[in-house]
N, C-alpha and C positions, 0 to 999 in steps of 0.2 A: 935964542932958538925956540921955535914953537914946538911944544910937546902935546899937541892936541891928541885926545884919545882916538884910537882907531874905531871906526864905525863898522860893525859887523853886517855883512850882507850875505844873502843866500841866493845861490844860482842852481838851477836844475838842468845840468847839461846832458843828462843821459835819458834815453827813452825808458829805462827801467825805473826811473823816478828817484835815483840817488840825488840827494841835495848836498851841495858843497857850501860850507861857510867860509867866507873870505874876510880878511882884514886887509883892506886895500886890494892889492893883487895877490896876496899870499893866502893860500888855502890853510885854514886853521882847524877845521872840523868837518864832520860829515854826518849825514842822516840817511838811514836806509828804511824806507817804508816796508812793512812786513806783509802787506797784502790783506790784512784783516782790520785795517784802520790804525793799528799801532805802528810805532816806528822806533828803531834803535838810534842812538846818537852817541857821538864820541868827540871830545875836544882833543885834538892831536897834540896840543902843547902840554897836556897833563894826562893823568890816568882817569880823568873824569869821563864817565860814560853811563848810559842807562837805557831804559825802555820807557817810552811815553805812550799816552793814550791816542795820540794823533801826531801828524807831521808838525802841525802848529805848536803843540805842546812840546815836542822835541826841539823845535827852534827856540822856544822860550827857555827850556832847560839848558840848552847849549849856550844861549846868550847869557844866562845867569852864571854859568860856569866860566865863560870867557870874562865876564865882569869881575868875578873873584880873582881870576888869574891876573887881570890888569892891575887890580888893587894890590895884590901880593908883589907883582913885579916892580911896582913903583916904590915899595918900601925900601929897597936897596939903593935907590938913586940919591945922589947928593946935590 
């Protein structure tokens, strides 16, 4: 069975600029631009969240948190 890691992708489906992070077809996180260049982000799989200097920085932070979650989740596999 192939256990390839999920690739995180970002989609901006709303006119207000909310960005949704997907693992395949499953939404796993979100980013909300604050209007002053900064953005808040949250990984829905954990309590990881924060504020970043830009949407791109928020995507990077969310990707890093998702990577940590993937690593942790694989520790319990046999």
